[in-house]
N, C-alpha and C positions, 0 to 999 in steps of 0.2 A: 440255255436255253434254245432250241431249233428253231427251225422256220416255222413250223405248223406247233399250235398250242388248242389246246379246247377250255372255252370258259362258257360254264351256263349258269353261274352262282347271283343270286339274289344279293342286293346288298347286304344285308343282316348276316350272309354265308362269311360276304366277305369281312364285317368287320368281326366276326368271332374268330375265322382265319388269322388275323392280325393280332389278335386278343385284347381287341379295342370291347368296350362298352357297346351292348345293343336295348334298345326300349323295348320294353315288354306290352305287350297286347294287352292281353291277362296274367294272372296270378300265376299258373302255372310258367311260364315263362316264353319259352319259344324264341324272343323277340321279331319284330317285326321291321325294322330298320336299325342303322345306327345311330347309335347316341354321340358318335362325334362329331366334326363340322363336314361336312362334303363340301368337292367340288364341282363339278361338270358331270355326274352322276348320267344324264339325260342322253350323255353320247354314248354309252355302252351299249355295246347289244350284245346278247350271251349269244353264243356260237360253236361249234363242234369244230368248225375250222378258223381259229384265230392265223391272220399272215399278217409280214408286220405292215405296220402302217394303221392299222384298223386297235381302235381306241379300247384299254383294256382298265380297270380298274387295280390302282394300288395304293400302297399304305404308306404315308410319310410322315414328319416332322417340318412342320411350317412354321414360319410365326403370322397369324392370322385374329382378327379382333376374334375375340369368345373361343377361343381355341389352345388355352391353358387349361391344365389343367384333368384332359377326356375331357374336353367341350364347355367343361364348369360352367364359364362364364370368362373369367379376366384376359383381359388380350396380355397374348406371349406366345410363342412358343409351344405346341402339344401337335398331339395325333390329326392328323387328316387324311379321308380318302375321296380320293381323287382322280379321274378320271385323262389319263396318258396318252397319247399314240407311241406303240408299240416300235421304240425304232429310235436310232440316233441321225440326228443333221449334225453333222460337223461343223465346224466354227469358221471355214472356208470353202464352206457353200455360198454362192452369190442368191444376193436378194429375189433378184429372176428368176433362179435353178429352181425347179419343180424339185420336191428334197426325194430322192431316193431311198427308200425308208428297208429292201433289201440288200441295200448295200452296206449298213454297219447294225443293227439290230444282236448281237451276239457276241460276248468278252473272253474271251478263255482267261479262266481266274489265275492261271501260273504267269499270263506274259498282262494281265489289264496293268498293272504298275510301269510296263515297260514298253508301251506300248503310248504312244501322242496321241491320237487322238480321246483316250480316257485316263489318261493320266489327271490331268488339270482337273475331270471331273469328281476322282473316287473320292478325293478327301473330303466331302462336302452334300456332295447332289448324291445321294442314292435313296435308294427303296424296294419296298417289296410289291413283287405282283404278285397276284391270285390265280392261277390258272387250276383245271382240274386233273390237268394230264397234257403231256407236249410229244409230240414226235421225232423223233431222229432217221431219217436219211442214210441211211446203211450204204444203199447199192442203188446206181438210177436205174436200175434194174426190177422196178415195182415191188423193192424189199423195204420197205418203211415199218418201223418200228413203235408201237406207242408206251411211250412210260407214263405210271402215276405209280400214286401212294397205297403199297395194299391194306392199310387198314387206316389211313383215312382217304376223305373224298379232294381235296383242296392241299394244293401244294404252293408254299411261295417261296418265288426263286429270286 
């Protein structure tokens, strides 16, 4: 993903994008919210111009109370929708330092296993981010391209 994205999705749209179940407000379906555990969704602010350091809804597998079997009850690992800050704060960042989310917000798939910053994380700390599209900056002379899916309103990256 590049330095800017668009995410104006509702919690139910995020859940459907990840293939998670949604609650149904009426017999016709449609869903009005995720039927899996959620964490910190109140931090998410829908925006047409999301920058690194902003909160985005992500889908992940987590060990939480009541998380097993799609949020069906018992404790264990299961799907969860959580708001997380977009970007990586490297382990070598000091506690007193203010995180620079623009420094590391993107990883190339070709080299992610070789980069020291990502190598340790790629083994088990992964998630999906739901966005509607993102902007690629081709040239610093105001030549940006907005990329989105032709047949779907949501991209999971």
